[in-house]
TORBA-8089 format. One record per atom (N, C-alpha, C): residue number from 1; atom name; y, z, x. Coordinates in nm, 3 decimals. Example, Ala and Ser with C-alpha at 12.3 -4.5 7.8 and 13.67 -1.06 7.14 Angstrom:
- pos / site / north / up / east
- 1 / N / -0.569 / 0.780 / 1.319
- 1 / CA / -0.450 / 0.780 / 1.230
- 1 / C / -0.330 / 0.780 / 1.320
- 2 / N / -0.225 / 0.708 / 1.285
- 2 / CA / -0.106 / 0.714 / 1.367
- 2 / C / 0.003 / 0.787 / 1.290
This chain:
- pos / site / north / up / east
- 1 / N / -2.238 / -2.316 / 4.419
- 1 / CA / -2.187 / -2.186 / 4.492
- 1 / C / -2.043 / -2.226 / 4.568
- 2 / N / -2.041 / -2.348 / 4.625
- 2 / CA / -1.921 / -2.379 / 4.713
- 2 / C / -1.805 / -2.400 / 4.611
- 3 / N / -1.821 / -2.445 / 4.483
- 3 / CA / -1.728 / -2.460 / 4.385
- 3 / C / -1.668 / -2.320 / 4.353
- 4 / N / -1.747 / -2.221 / 4.327
- 4 / CA / -1.708 / -2.094 / 4.311
- 4 / C / -1.625 / -2.028 / 4.418
- 5 / N / -1.668 / -2.064 / 4.542
- 5 / CA / -1.608 / -2.003 / 4.656
- 5 / C / -1.461 / -2.068 / 4.672
- 6 / N / -1.455 / -2.202 / 4.642
- 6 / CA / -1.314 / -2.262 / 4.646
- 6 / C / -1.225 / -2.207 / 4.542
- 7 / N / -1.281 / -2.185 / 4.420
- 7 / CA / -1.216 / -2.132 / 4.303
- 7 / C / -1.171 / -1.992 / 4.335
- 8 / N / -1.248 / -1.905 / 4.396
- 8 / CA / -1.207 / -1.780 / 4.437
- 8 / C / -1.091 / -1.772 / 4.541
- 9 / N / -1.101 / -1.862 / 4.637
- 9 / CA / -0.994 / -1.871 / 4.743
- 9 / C / -0.866 / -1.928 / 4.681
- 10 / N / -0.874 / -2.025 / 4.583
- 10 / CA / -0.755 / -2.069 / 4.522
- 10 / C / -0.694 / -1.961 / 4.436
- 11 / N / -0.779 / -1.884 / 4.369
- 11 / CA / -0.716 / -1.767 / 4.298
- 11 / C / -0.663 / -1.662 / 4.374
- 12 / N / -0.709 / -1.635 / 4.483
- 12 / CA / -0.652 / -1.541 / 4.591
- 12 / C / -0.514 / -1.593 / 4.638
- 13 / N / -0.506 / -1.715 / 4.668
- 13 / CA / -0.386 / -1.771 / 4.725
- 13 / C / -0.279 / -1.775 / 4.611
- 14 / N / -0.314 / -1.796 / 4.489
- 14 / CA / -0.216 / -1.798 / 4.390
- 14 / C / -0.170 / -1.668 / 4.349
- 15 / N / -0.252 / -1.559 / 4.363
- 15 / CA / -0.219 / -1.419 / 4.351
- 15 / C / -0.130 / -1.374 / 4.455
- 16 / N / -0.172 / -1.413 / 4.580
- 16 / CA / -0.088 / -1.377 / 4.700
- 16 / C / 0.047 / -1.439 / 4.686
- 17 / N / 0.057 / -1.562 / 4.638
- 17 / CA / 0.201 / -1.628 / 4.634
- 17 / C / 0.282 / -1.555 / 4.536
- 18 / N / 0.231 / -1.474 / 4.447
- 18 / CA / 0.315 / -1.400 / 4.346
- 18 / C / 0.345 / -1.246 / 4.389
- 19 / N / 0.307 / -1.226 / 4.514
- 19 / CA / 0.331 / -1.099 / 4.572
- 19 / C / 0.440 / -1.114 / 4.688
- 20 / N / 0.545 / -1.032 / 4.698
- 20 / CA / 0.632 / -1.046 / 4.813
- 20 / C / 0.647 / -0.906 / 4.862
- 21 / N / 0.632 / -0.882 / 4.994
- 21 / CA / 0.647 / -0.761 / 5.069
- 21 / C / 0.781 / -0.757 / 5.134
- 22 / N / 0.870 / -0.660 / 5.087
- 22 / CA / 0.992 / -0.649 / 5.136
- 22 / C / 1.022 / -0.534 / 5.224
- 23 / N / 1.095 / -0.544 / 5.326
- 23 / CA / 1.143 / -0.429 / 5.406
- 23 / C / 1.291 / -0.439 / 5.406
- 24 / N / 1.354 / -0.324 / 5.364
- 24 / CA / 1.495 / -0.315 / 5.356
- 24 / C / 1.554 / -0.209 / 5.464
- 25 / N / 1.643 / -0.267 / 5.543
- 25 / CA / 1.701 / -0.190 / 5.652
- 25 / C / 1.851 / -0.196 / 5.651
- 26 / N / 1.905 / -0.095 / 5.727
- 26 / CA / 2.053 / -0.091 / 5.745
- 26 / C / 2.090 / -0.195 / 5.859
- 27 / N / 2.193 / -0.268 / 5.830
- 27 / CA / 2.238 / -0.380 / 5.913
- 27 / C / 2.279 / -0.336 / 6.051
- 28 / N / 2.350 / -0.220 / 6.059
- 28 / CA / 2.407 / -0.167 / 6.183
- 28 / C / 2.307 / -0.090 / 6.259
- 29 / N / 2.227 / 0.004 / 6.204
- 29 / CA / 2.143 / 0.094 / 6.264
- 29 / C / 1.990 / 0.049 / 6.267
- 30 / N / 1.962 / -0.043 / 6.188
- 30 / CA / 1.829 / -0.092 / 6.174
- 30 / C / 1.724 / 0.003 / 6.122
- 31 / N / 1.781 / 0.115 / 6.060
- 31 / CA / 1.685 / 0.218 / 6.007
- 31 / C / 1.648 / 0.180 / 5.856
- 32 / N / 1.534 / 0.212 / 5.822
- 32 / CA / 1.491 / 0.175 / 5.669
- 32 / C / 1.584 / 0.248 / 5.569
- 33 / N / 1.595 / 0.178 / 5.456
- 33 / CA / 1.676 / 0.230 / 5.355
- 33 / C / 1.596 / 0.262 / 5.233
- 34 / N / 1.578 / 0.391 / 5.194
- 34 / CA / 1.492 / 0.431 / 5.077
- 34 / C / 1.572 / 0.427 / 4.947
- 35 / N / 1.510 / 0.417 / 4.840
- 35 / CA / 1.570 / 0.424 / 4.708
- 35 / C / 1.664 / 0.312 / 4.682
- 36 / N / 1.634 / 0.198 / 4.741
- 36 / CA / 1.716 / 0.078 / 4.709
- 36 / C / 1.665 / 0.020 / 4.582
- 37 / N / 1.745 / -0.022 / 4.492
- 37 / CA / 1.706 / -0.084 / 4.374
- 37 / C / 1.696 / -0.222 / 4.387
- 38 / N / 1.575 / -0.284 / 4.341
- 38 / CA / 1.539 / -0.422 / 4.360
- 38 / C / 1.506 / -0.477 / 4.210
- 39 / N / 1.569 / -0.573 / 4.167
- 39 / CA / 1.559 / -0.628 / 4.034
- 39 / C / 1.589 / -0.760 / 4.023
- 40 / N / 1.553 / -0.826 / 3.916
- 40 / CA / 1.587 / -0.973 / 3.890
- 40 / C / 1.688 / -0.982 / 3.790
- 41 / N / 1.781 / -1.089 / 3.804
- 41 / CA / 1.894 / -1.104 / 3.725
- 41 / C / 1.855 / -1.130 / 3.570
- 42 / N / 1.749 / -1.215 / 3.550
- 42 / CA / 1.711 / -1.253 / 3.414
- 42 / C / 1.574 / -1.193 / 3.381
- 43 / N / 1.533 / -1.077 / 3.429
- 43 / CA / 1.415 / -1.033 / 3.394
- 43 / C / 1.422 / -0.877 / 3.376
- 44 / N / 1.335 / -0.808 / 3.316
- 44 / CA / 1.329 / -0.664 / 3.301
- 44 / C / 1.256 / -0.597 / 3.422
- 45 / N / 1.192 / -0.666 / 3.509
- 45 / CA / 1.117 / -0.604 / 3.618
- 45 / C / 1.213 / -0.541 / 3.712
- 46 / N / 1.183 / -0.420 / 3.763
- 46 / CA / 1.269 / -0.360 / 3.875
- 46 / C / 1.167 / -0.285 / 3.959
- 47 / N / 1.219 / -0.257 / 4.085
- 47 / CA / 1.138 / -0.195 / 4.181
- 47 / C / 1.231 / -0.110 / 4.267
- 48 / N / 1.179 / 0.002 / 4.347
- 48 / CA / 1.250 / 0.075 / 4.428
- 48 / C / 1.187 / 0.087 / 4.563
- 49 / N / 1.262 / 0.078 / 4.677
- 49 / CA / 1.195 / 0.097 / 4.805
- 49 / C / 1.162 / 0.236 / 4.837
- 50 / N / 1.058 / 0.249 / 4.929
- 50 / CA / 1.002 / 0.386 / 4.964
- 50 / C / 1.078 / 0.436 / 5.078
- 51 / N / 1.027 / 0.541 / 5.137
- 51 / CA / 1.093 / 0.610 / 5.238
- 51 / C / 1.101 / 0.521 / 5.372
- 52 / N / 1.007 / 0.426 / 5.394
- 52 / CA / 1.007 / 0.330 / 5.497
- 52 / C / 1.088 / 0.202 / 5.465
- 53 / N / 1.150 / 0.202 / 5.355
- 53 / CA / 1.239 / 0.099 / 5.318
- 53 / C / 1.149 / -0.017 / 5.264
- 54 / N / 1.019 / -0.003 / 5.229
- 54 / CA / 0.927 / -0.107 / 5.186
- 54 / C / 0.923 / -0.112 / 5.037
- 55 / N / 0.890 / -0.228 / 4.978
- 55 / CA / 0.870 / -0.250 / 4.841
- 55 / C / 0.776 / -0.367 / 4.829
- 56 / N / 0.677 / -0.362 / 4.727
- 56 / CA / 0.599 / -0.476 / 4.698
- 56 / C / 0.650 / -0.537 / 4.559
- 57 / N / 0.694 / -0.655 / 4.571
- 57 / CA / 0.753 / -0.725 / 4.451
- 57 / C / 0.646 / -0.808 / 4.383
- 58 / N / 0.626 / -0.804 / 4.255
- 58 / CA / 0.530 / -0.880 / 4.177
- 58 / C / 0.612 / -0.997 / 4.112
- 59 / N / 0.583 / -1.124 / 4.136
- 59 / CA / 0.673 / -1.234 / 4.092
- 59 / C / 0.610 / -1.298 / 3.967
- 60 / N / 0.495 / -1.236 / 3.916
- 60 / CA / 0.440 / -1.289 / 3.791
- 60 / C / 0.533 / -1.281 / 3.681
- 61 / N / 0.539 / -1.378 / 3.596
- 61 / CA / 0.620 / -1.398 / 3.483
- 61 / C / 0.775 / -1.398 / 3.526
- 62 / N / 0.801 / -1.443 / 3.635
- 62 / CA / 0.940 / -1.448 / 3.684
- 62 / C / 0.969 / -1.599 / 3.710
- 63 / N / 1.075 / -1.651 / 3.652
- 63 / CA / 1.115 / -1.801 / 3.670
- 63 / C / 1.153 / -1.823 / 3.817
- 64 / N / 1.123 / -1.932 / 3.861
- 64 / CA / 1.172 / -1.978 / 4.007
- 64 / C / 1.322 / -1.985 / 4.011
- 65 / N / 1.391 / -2.007 / 3.890
- 65 / CA / 1.536 / -2.024 / 3.894
- 65 / C / 1.609 / -1.891 / 3.898
- 66 / N / 1.541 / -1.777 / 3.873
- 66 / CA / 1.587 / -1.639 / 3.874
- 66 / C / 1.643 / -1.596 / 4.006
- 67 / N / 1.712 / -1.489 / 4.015
- 67 / CA / 1.763 / -1.431 / 4.135
- 67 / C / 1.712 / -1.293 / 4.156
- 68 / N / 1.677 / -1.263 / 4.281
- 68 / CA / 1.638 / -1.128 / 4.315
- 68 / C / 1.759 / -1.050 / 4.377
- 69 / N / 1.783 / -0.937 / 4.320
- 69 / CA / 1.906 / -0.856 / 4.364
- 69 / C / 1.855 / -0.730 / 4.433
- 70 / N / 1.908 / -0.704 / 4.546
- 70 / CA / 1.874 / -0.582 / 4.625
- 70 / C / 2.007 / -0.502 / 4.628
- 71 / N / 2.004 / -0.369 / 4.578
- 71 / CA / 2.137 / -0.296 / 4.581
- 71 / C / 2.107 / -0.153 / 4.619
- 72 / N / 2.205 / -0.097 / 4.687
- 72 / CA / 2.195 / 0.054 / 4.710
- 72 / C / 2.344 / 0.096 / 4.725
- 73 / N / 2.363 / 0.217 / 4.679
- 73 / CA / 2.493 / 0.282 / 4.686
- 73 / C / 2.555 / 0.271 / 4.829
- 74 / N / 2.691 / 0.246 / 4.833
- 74 / CA / 2.759 / 0.233 / 4.960
- 74 / C / 2.721 / 0.110 / 5.042
- 75 / N / 2.632 / 0.018 / 4.996
- 75 / CA / 2.597 / -0.107 / 5.056
- 75 / C / 2.636 / -0.226 / 4.970
- 76 / N / 2.653 / -0.337 / 5.039
- 76 / CA / 2.680 / -0.464 / 4.962
- 76 / C / 2.555 / -0.509 / 4.920
- 77 / N / 2.546 / -0.572 / 4.793
- 77 / CA / 2.426 / -0.628 / 4.739
- 77 / C / 2.377 / -0.756 / 4.810
- 78 / N / 2.243 / -0.769 / 4.807
- 78 / CA / 2.200 / -0.885 / 4.858
- 78 / C / 2.130 / -0.967 / 4.743
- 79 / N / 2.165 / -1.097 / 4.731
- 79 / CA / 2.120 / -1.181 / 4.628
- 79 / C / 2.034 / -1.294 / 4.687
- 80 / N / 1.914 / -1.324 / 4.643
- 80 / CA / 1.830 / -1.413 / 4.695
- 80 / C / 1.769 / -1.495 / 4.568
- 81 / N / 1.751 / -1.629 / 4.587
- 81 / CA / 1.687 / -1.708 / 4.486
- 81 / C / 1.532 / -1.682 / 4.498
- 82 / N / 1.467 / -1.676 / 4.382
- 82 / CA / 1.326 / -1.652 / 4.379
- 82 / C / 1.252 / -1.767 / 4.440
- 83 / N / 1.299 / -1.886 / 4.430
- 83 / CA / 1.239 / -2.001 / 4.496
- 83 / C / 1.233 / -1.996 / 4.647
- 84 / N / 1.331 / -1.920 / 4.706
- 84 / CA / 1.345 / -1.911 / 4.847
- 84 / C / 1.272 / -1.794 / 4.905
- 85 / N / 1.212 / -1.709 / 4.818
- 85 / CA / 1.136 / -1.594 / 4.865
- 85 / C / 0.997 / -1.636 / 4.956
- 86 / N / 0.971 / -1.557 / 5.056
- 86 / CA / 0.845 / -1.581 / 5.134
- 86 / C / 0.768 / -1.454 / 5.113
- 87 / N / 0.634 / -1.453 / 5.160
- 87 / CA / 0.548 / -1.346 / 5.134
- 87 / C / 0.591 / -1.211 / 5.209
- 88 / N / 0.651 / -1.239 / 5.321
- 88 / CA / 0.712 / -1.118 / 5.402
- 88 / C / 0.853 / -1.144 / 5.418
- 89 / N / 0.933 / -1.044 / 5.382
- 89 / CA / 1.080 / -1.060 / 5.391
- 89 / C / 1.140 / -0.932 / 5.438
- 90 / N / 1.234 / -0.948 / 5.532
- 90 / CA / 1.308 / -0.830 / 5.585
- 90 / C / 1.459 / -0.849 / 5.547
- 91 / N / 1.515 / -0.760 / 5.468
- 91 / CA / 1.647 / -0.764 / 5.418
- 91 / C / 1.736 / -0.663 / 5.472
- 92 / N / 1.849 / -0.702 / 5.537
- 92 / CA / 1.932 / -0.598 / 5.597
- 92 / C / 2.054 / -0.587 / 5.503
- 93 / N / 2.093 / -0.473 / 5.469
- 93 / CA / 2.204 / -0.449 / 5.388
- 93 / C / 2.321 / -0.391 / 5.473
- 94 / N / 2.443 / -0.441 / 5.452
- 94 / CA / 2.559 / -0.388 / 5.531
- 94 / C / 2.636 / -0.296 / 5.453
- 95 / N / 2.684 / -0.194 / 5.515
- 95 / CA / 2.767 / -0.079 / 5.447
- 95 / C / 2.902 / -0.142 / 5.404
- 96 / N / 2.943 / -0.103 / 5.289
- 96 / CA / 3.071 / -0.140 / 5.241
- 96 / C / 3.176 / -0.056 / 5.324
- 97 / N / 3.274 / -0.138 / 5.368
- 97 / CA / 3.369 / -0.070 / 5.435
- 97 / C / 3.455 / 0.021 / 5.350
- 98 / N / 3.505 / 0.130 / 5.411
- 98 / CA / 3.588 / 0.232 / 5.335
- 98 / C / 3.726 / 0.182 / 5.309
- 99 / N / 3.770 / 0.228 / 5.205
- 99 / CA / 3.916 / 0.174 / 5.174
- 99 / C / 4.003 / 0.290 / 5.209
- 100 / N / 4.111 / 0.255 / 5.283
- 100 / CA / 4.198 / 0.359 / 5.331
- 100 / C / 4.324 / 0.370 / 5.232
- 101 / N / 4.356 / 0.489 / 5.203
- 101 / CA / 4.466 / 0.524 / 5.109
- 101 / C / 4.576 / 0.570 / 5.186
- 102 / N / 4.683 / 0.499 / 5.199
- 102 / CA / 4.796 / 0.535 / 5.282
- 102 / C / 4.868 / 0.657 / 5.222
- 103 / N / 4.914 / 0.636 / 5.094
- 103 / CA / 4.991 / 0.736 / 5.031
- 103 / C / 4.945 / 0.764 / 4.889
- 104 / N / 4.968 / 0.875 / 4.838
- 104 / CA / 4.940 / 0.914 / 4.699
- 104 / C / 5.048 / 0.997 / 4.642
- 105 / N / 5.102 / 0.968 / 4.533
- 105 / CA / 5.202 / 1.043 / 4.464
- 105 / C / 5.143 / 1.111 / 4.344
- 106 / N / 5.163 / 1.247 / 4.347
- 106 / CA / 5.114 / 1.331 / 4.238
- 106 / C / 5.244 / 1.381 / 4.159
- 107 / N / 5.249 / 1.356 / 4.026
- 107 / CA / 5.360 / 1.408 / 3.951
- 107 / C / 5.305 / 1.481 / 3.835
- 108 / N / 5.381 / 1.559 / 3.756
- 108 / CA / 5.339 / 1.634 / 3.643
- 108 / C / 5.415 / 1.578 / 3.525
- 109 / N / 5.403 / 1.449 / 3.497
- 109 / CA / 5.464 / 1.396 / 3.386
- 109 / C / 5.396 / 1.443 / 3.259
- 110 / N / 5.483 / 1.469 / 3.157
- 110 / CA / 5.430 / 1.506 / 3.032
- 110 / C / 5.423 / 1.383 / 2.940
- 111 / N / 5.351 / 1.388 / 2.832
- 111 / CA / 5.335 / 1.274 / 2.743
- 111 / C / 5.465 / 1.216 / 2.684
- 112 / N / 5.562 / 1.311 / 2.670
- 112 / CA / 5.699 / 1.271 / 2.614
- 112 / C / 5.760 / 1.184 / 2.718
- 113 / N / 5.751 / 1.224 / 2.849
- 113 / CA / 5.821 / 1.141 / 2.946
- 113 / C / 5.750 / 1.009 / 2.966
- 114 / N / 5.625 / 0.996 / 2.958
- 114 / CA / 5.551 / 0.866 / 2.958
- 114 / C / 5.590 / 0.780 / 2.861
- 115 / N / 5.599 / 0.839 / 2.719
- 115 / CA / 5.637 / 0.757 / 2.615
- 115 / C / 5.777 / 0.707 / 2.617
- 116 / N / 5.866 / 0.791 / 2.671
- 116 / CA / 6.006 / 0.753 / 2.684
- 116 / C / 6.023 / 0.639 / 2.783
- 117 / N / 5.945 / 0.630 / 2.895
- 117 / CA / 5.937 / 0.526 / 2.976
- 117 / C / 5.893 / 0.399 / 2.916
- 118 / N / 5.786 / 0.408 / 2.841
- 118 / CA / 5.739 / 0.289 / 2.759
- 118 / C / 5.847 / 0.232 / 2.676
- 119 / N / 5.917 / 0.317 / 2.597
- 119 / CA / 6.027 / 0.281 / 2.511
- 119 / C / 6.144 / 0.213 / 2.586
- 120 / N / 6.178 / 0.290 / 2.696
- 120 / CA / 6.293 / 0.232 / 2.786
- 120 / C / 6.265 / 0.092 / 2.830
- 121 / N / 6.143 / 0.066 / 2.866
- 121 / CA / 6.097 / -0.067 / 2.927
- 121 / C / 6.031 / -0.161 / 2.827
- 122 / N / 6.049 / -0.136 / 2.705
- 122 / CA / 5.974 / -0.228 / 2.609
- 122 / C / 6.017 / -0.365 / 2.622
- 123 / N / 6.151 / -0.398 / 2.628
- 123 / CA / 6.209 / -0.550 / 2.636
- 123 / C / 6.152 / -0.600 / 2.768
- 124 / N / 6.136 / -0.538 / 2.876
- 124 / CA / 6.091 / -0.588 / 3.000
- 124 / C / 5.940 / -0.625 / 2.988
- 125 / N / 5.860 / -0.535 / 2.923
- 125 / CA / 5.711 / -0.551 / 2.923
- 125 / C / 5.669 / -0.644 / 2.820
- 126 / N / 5.741 / -0.660 / 2.707
- 126 / CA / 5.698 / -0.746 / 2.594
- 126 / C / 5.800 / -0.849 / 2.565
- 127 / N / 5.757 / -0.973 / 2.551
- 127 / CA / 5.857 / -1.077 / 2.522
- 127 / C / 5.897 / -1.075 / 2.372
- 128 / N / 6.005 / -1.009 / 2.346
- 128 / CA / 6.060 / -1.003 / 2.213
- 128 / C / 6.138 / -1.112 / 2.159
- 129 / N / 6.157 / -1.216 / 2.248
- 129 / CA / 6.243 / -1.330 / 2.215
- 129 / C / 6.164 / -1.438 / 2.144
- 130 / N / 6.046 / -1.434 / 2.133
- 130 / CA / 5.963 / -1.542 / 2.082
- 130 / C / 5.894 / -1.526 / 1.955
- 131 / N / 5.962 / -1.483 / 1.852
- 131 / CA / 5.905 / -1.456 / 1.718
- 131 / C / 5.970 / -1.567 / 1.629
- 132 / N / 5.868 / -1.651 / 1.584
- 132 / CA / 5.901 / -1.760 / 1.496
- 132 / C / 5.826 / -1.760 / 1.370
- 133 / N / 5.871 / -1.783 / 1.250
- 133 / CA / 5.803 / -1.782 / 1.128
- 133 / C / 5.845 / -1.909 / 1.057
- 134 / N / 5.743 / -1.986 / 1.009
- 134 / CA / 5.773 / -2.102 / 0.932
- 134 / C / 5.758 / -2.065 / 0.789
- 135 / N / 5.859 / -2.100 / 0.713
- 135 / CA / 5.859 / -2.055 / 0.559
- 135 / C / 5.896 / -2.174 / 0.483
- 136 / N / 5.825 / -2.191 / 0.373
- 136 / CA / 5.857 / -2.299 / 0.282
- 136 / C / 5.954 / -2.238 / 0.177
- 137 / N / 6.070 / -2.318 / 0.177
- 137 / CA / 6.185 / -2.276 / 0.095
- 137 / C / 6.184 / -2.368 / -0.027
- 138 / N / 6.189 / -2.306 / -0.153
- 138 / CA / 6.204 / -2.388 / -0.263
- 138 / C / 6.314 / -2.329 / -0.349
- 139 / N / 6.405 / -2.420 / -0.402
- 139 / CA / 6.520 / -2.385 / -0.487
- 139 / C / 6.507 / -2.468 / -0.607
- 140 / N / 6.487 / -2.416 / -0.729
- 140 / CA / 6.481 / -2.479 / -0.847
- 140 / C / 6.590 / -2.441 / -0.938
- 141 / N / 6.689 / -2.522 / -0.968
- 141 / CA / 6.802 / -2.472 / -1.045
- 141 / C / 6.804 / -2.565 / -1.182
- 142 / N / 6.772 / -2.510 / -1.286
- 142 / CA / 6.773 / -2.569 / -1.423
- 142 / C / 6.897 / -2.526 / -1.490
- 143 / N / 6.994 / -2.616 / -1.498
- 143 / CA / 7.117 / -2.581 / -1.557
- 143 / C / 7.115 / -2.579 / -1.715
- 144 / N / 7.059 / -2.689 / -1.771
- 144 / CA / 7.036 / -2.695 / -1.909
- 144 / C / 6.923 / -2.785 / -1.928
- 145 / N / 6.892 / -2.832 / -2.058
- 145 / CA / 6.774 / -2.910 / -2.083
- 145 / C / 6.786 / -3.046 / -2.017
- 146 / N / 6.902 / -3.096 / -1.966
- 146 / CA / 6.927 / -3.222 / -1.911
- 146 / C / 6.928 / -3.213 / -1.757
- 147 / N / 7.001 / -3.112 / -1.711
- 147 / CA / 7.036 / -3.107 / -1.558
- 147 / C / 6.939 / -3.020 / -1.486
- 148 / N / 6.892 / -3.062 / -1.374
- 148 / CA / 6.798 / -2.989 / -1.289
- 148 / C / 6.825 / -3.036 / -1.143
- 149 / N / 6.803 / -2.933 / -1.050
- 149 / CA / 6.814 / -2.950 / -0.910
- 149 / C / 6.703 / -2.887 / -0.845
- 150 / N / 6.622 / -2.964 / -0.785
- 150 / CA / 6.500 / -2.897 / -0.715
- 150 / C / 6.503 / -2.941 / -0.573
- 151 / N / 6.492 / -2.831 / -0.477
- 151 / CA / 6.503 / -2.847 / -0.345
- 151 / C / 6.376 / -2.790 / -0.274
- 152 / N / 6.304 / -2.855 / -0.205
- 152 / CA / 6.180 / -2.795 / -0.133
- 152 / C / 6.183 / -2.839 / 0.015
- 153 / N / 6.188 / -2.746 / 0.104
- 153 / CA / 6.195 / -2.787 / 0.246
- 153 / C / 6.114 / -2.672 / 0.327
- 154 / N / 6.072 / -2.704 / 0.447
- 154 / CA / 6.011 / -2.614 / 0.537
- 154 / C / 6.119 / -2.567 / 0.642
- 155 / N / 6.139 / -2.429 / 0.645
- 155 / CA / 6.230 / -2.382 / 0.746
- 155 / C / 6.163 / -2.297 / 0.845
- 156 / N / 6.233 / -2.281 / 0.962
- 156 / CA / 6.170 / -2.202 / 1.067
- 156 / C / 6.273 / -2.094 / 1.098
- 157 / N / 6.226 / -1.962 / 1.085
- 157 / CA / 6.310 / -1.852 / 1.110
- 157 / C / 6.275 / -1.795 / 1.251
- 158 / N / 6.379 / -1.783 / 1.337
- 158 / CA / 6.362 / -1.736 / 1.468
- 158 / C / 6.449 / -1.601 / 1.479
- 159 / N / 6.359 / -1.497 / 1.511
- 159 / CA / 6.412 / -1.364 / 1.517
- 159 / C / 6.430 / -1.331 / 1.671
- 160 / N / 6.555 / -1.298 / 1.690
- 160 / CA / 6.593 / -1.233 / 1.820
- 160 / C / 6.613 / -1.081 / 1.789
- 161 / N / 6.653 / -1.017 / 1.906
- 161 / CA / 6.676 / -0.876 / 1.896
- 161 / C / 6.762 / -0.834 / 1.780
- 162 / N / 6.886 / -0.877 / 1.776
- 162 / CA / 6.980 / -0.839 / 1.670
- 162 / C / 7.030 / -0.953 / 1.581
- 163 / N / 6.962 / -1.070 / 1.577
- 163 / CA / 7.009 / -1.175 / 1.496
- 163 / C / 6.882 / -1.265 / 1.452
- 164 / N / 6.923 / -1.334 / 1.336
- 164 / CA / 6.829 / -1.433 / 1.284
- 164 / C / 6.877 / -1.568 / 1.282
- 165 / N / 6.806 / -1.663 / 1.339
- 165 / CA / 6.849 / -1.798 / 1.338
- 165 / C / 6.755 / -1.884 / 1.244
- 166 / N / 6.808 / -1.973 / 1.170
- 166 / CA / 6.728 / -2.061 / 1.074
- 166 / C / 6.738 / -2.201 / 1.118
- 167 / N / 6.624 / -2.270 / 1.130
- 167 / CA / 6.610 / -2.402 / 1.186
- 167 / C / 6.533 / -2.487 / 1.078
- 168 / N / 6.588 / -2.608 / 1.057
- 168 / CA / 6.522 / -2.708 / 0.968
- 168 / C / 6.507 / -2.841 / 1.055
- 169 / N / 6.392 / -2.903 / 1.030
- 169 / CA / 6.379 / -3.023 / 1.113
- 169 / C / 6.417 / -3.155 / 1.036
- 170 / N / 6.510 / -3.141 / 0.933
- 170 / CA / 6.566 / -3.245 / 0.855
- 170 / C / 6.459 / -3.311 / 0.767
- 171 / N / 6.340 / -3.254 / 0.744
- 171 / CA / 6.245 / -3.315 / 0.656
- 171 / C / 6.247 / -3.234 / 0.526
- 172 / N / 6.280 / -3.301 / 0.428
- 172 / CA / 6.276 / -3.236 / 0.293
- 172 / C / 6.153 / -3.273 / 0.222
- 173 / N / 6.068 / -3.181 / 0.174
- 173 / CA / 5.945 / -3.216 / 0.110
- 173 / C / 5.965 / -3.279 / -0.021
- 174 / N / 6.064 / -3.223 / -0.106
- 174 / CA / 6.088 / -3.293 / -0.233
- 174 / C / 6.224 / -3.261 / -0.272
- 175 / N / 6.283 / -3.359 / -0.338
- 175 / CA / 6.434 / -3.341 / -0.391
- 175 / C / 6.439 / -3.416 / -0.516
- 176 / N / 6.481 / -3.339 / -0.622
- 176 / CA / 6.488 / -3.398 / -0.746
- 176 / C / 6.629 / -3.353 / -0.809
- 177 / N / 6.703 / -3.465 / -0.843
- 177 / CA / 6.842 / -3.428 / -0.902
- 177 / C / 6.852 / -3.502 / -1.037
- 178 / N / 6.878 / -3.422 / -1.132
- 178 / CA / 6.899 / -3.482 / -1.265
- 178 / C / 7.041 / -3.444 / -1.310
- 179 / N / 7.116 / -3.550 / -1.353
- 179 / CA / 7.251 / -3.536 / -1.393
- 179 / C / 7.267 / -3.561 / -1.544
- 180 / N / 7.347 / -3.473 / -1.595
- 180 / CA / 7.399 / -3.497 / -1.740
- 180 / C / 7.546 / -3.554 / -1.740
- 181 / N / 7.596 / -3.566 / -1.858
- 181 / CA / 7.728 / -3.633 / -1.858
- 181 / C / 7.838 / -3.532 / -1.831
- 182 / N / 7.799 / -3.397 / -1.872
- 182 / CA / 7.909 / -3.306 / -1.864
- 182 / C / 7.909 / -3.219 / -1.731
- 183 / N / 7.793 / -3.200 / -1.668
- 183 / CA / 7.776 / -3.112 / -1.549
- 183 / C / 7.707 / -3.183 / -1.438
- 184 / N / 7.744 / -3.138 / -1.317
- 184 / CA / 7.675 / -3.181 / -1.200
- 184 / C / 7.665 / -3.067 / -1.109
- 185 / N / 7.532 / -3.046 / -1.065
- 185 / CA / 7.491 / -2.930 / -0.983
- 185 / C / 7.411 / -2.980 / -0.862
- 186 / N / 7.463 / -2.964 / -0.741
- 186 / CA / 7.397 / -3.011 / -0.627
- 186 / C / 7.415 / -2.910 / -0.513
- 187 / N / 7.311 / -2.861 / -0.457
- 187 / CA / 7.312 / -2.773 / -0.348
- 187 / C / 7.280 / -2.845 / -0.209
- 188 / N / 7.370 / -2.833 / -0.121
- 188 / CA / 7.355 / -2.893 / 0.006
- 188 / C / 7.306 / -2.794 / 0.123
- 189 / N / 7.194 / -2.733 / 0.084
- 189 / CA / 7.145 / -2.633 / 0.171
- 189 / C / 7.088 / -2.696 / 0.305
- 190 / N / 7.029 / -2.813 / 0.294
- 190 / CA / 6.981 / -2.868 / 0.420
- 190 / C / 7.087 / -2.896 / 0.531
- 191 / N / 7.205 / -2.932 / 0.482
- 191 / CA / 7.308 / -2.949 / 0.589
- 191 / C / 7.359 / -2.823 / 0.633
- 192 / N / 7.361 / -2.713 / 0.554
- 192 / CA / 7.396 / -2.588 / 0.601
- 192 / C / 7.297 / -2.527 / 0.710
- 193 / N / 7.173 / -2.545 / 0.687
- 193 / CA / 7.068 / -2.506 / 0.787
- 193 / C / 7.075 / -2.589 / 0.910
- 194 / N / 7.095 / -2.723 / 0.896
- 194 / CA / 7.097 / -2.813 / 1.013
- 194 / C / 7.224 / -2.765 / 1.104
- 195 / N / 7.323 / -2.725 / 1.053
- 195 / CA / 7.441 / -2.696 / 1.128
- 195 / C / 7.430 / -2.565 / 1.197
- 196 / N / 7.340 / -2.481 / 1.157
- 196 / CA / 7.322 / -2.342 / 1.208
- 196 / C / 7.199 / -2.331 / 1.289
- 197 / N / 7.180 / -2.419 / 1.368
- 197 / CA / 7.058 / -2.404 / 1.460
- 197 / C / 7.066 / -2.298 / 1.565
């Protein structure tokens, strides 16, 4: 019989440890706050305070690492760790301070005026100076059955507002020159690109 009694007391203590009685009040006036939302960050359980600012929170199936959040419109949220909760808890919420607006300008801009401002300030708002494209350039000139000139290089094109610059890093992927007795064909494009950086 005593074992059953101790088992009943242990069960009552464990059930009581999973229940938290919360009272939510205003920080400045100490008046109860009704309709405050109470929920857990990582759980679907949620509760609402009554007209006396009271709520009974059930902690069953809630992890000890979770957080309890108490929120109400026009008040700052209170965030508490579940592991720090006691069976009786009084939470005071502080009102959010009002934001003062000094000036407001009202204009009747039309869509065309807004778009014209966007177009006029395009260069200021977007970095149009940084467009680079890497291109593989291949020139294969077959003059006849004996003579051939193959040039393969990677080039970098840099586009600015009204100009194009071409840059090469002096690395040629492949260069084949075949000469015959009668003709010689050689393109010095890498030197041209190197001088025009």
